[in-house]
N, C-alpha and C positions, 0 to 999 in steps of 0.2 A: 593188217589181215592178222585174223586172228584164226588158229588150229585150236582143233583138239588134243590133248596130249593124256595119254591112258597109264597110269603108274599102279603098279603090284607093290604094296606094303604089308605089313604086318598088321592084322587089326586094331592093336592096340596102339598101333603107330597114328592110324589113320583118326580114330577115335580121340587120342589125343589134339590130334593137329584141327580137328574139328571145333570141340572145345576150345583149343586157344584161338579159332577164327572167330567163333561165337565172341566171345569175351571181347578182341578189339572190335568187332563191331565191321567184321570185315567177310566177305568171302573165302575159301577155302584158295580159290583159284588167284583170288589178291595178294594172299599171302604166298602162294607160291612163286607166283608171278616178281613178287618183290624180291623176294629171296634169292631167286635167278638174275634180277637184275643187281642187286648186290654184289653179287660172287661176280659176275662178268665185269663190273666196275672195278673190283679190289683187283683181279687180273689185266685187267687191261692198265692200271695206274701201276700196278708193280713193273712194267714195262716201262712206264715212262721216268722210274726213277734215275734222280743221276748219279753216277758213281764218282767216287772219293779222285784227289786229286792223283796218289799213287795210284788206285787202281786204273785208273783213265791213262796212266802212261804205260802200264802193263799191257792194256786190252790189246791183242793181236801181236803181241811180242813170241810166241812161241808157232805162230802163222807157220806151216811150211817145216817146222820142223818134225823128223822122223824119230822120234825117243820109243822107246819100246818097253815093257815092264821090267827086261832082262836091263835096260840100261839105269832104269830107276832101281834097281837092288843093287846094283855096281856100285851107282852113287851112295847108297845107305851103306852097306858094308864099307867102301873107304871114309866116309865120314864118320863112322862108330865105331870100325875096329882099329 
């Protein structure tokens, strides 16, 4: 099902987008739809990235830990002073 989308953009950008679409022999709607499709698939593929072995072991290691910013600052003081 297709739906209508209204965008408010700078006139120069709209003109440039129309020229680009024309040069690609596509409608501006097709260009926008392809762009949305690309950014959606990139977002999904980032979620499916496998973690390295060390990172996988660390995932969840701080679950339930009640560390505060003060704890972190105290750690840095002990480590570097």
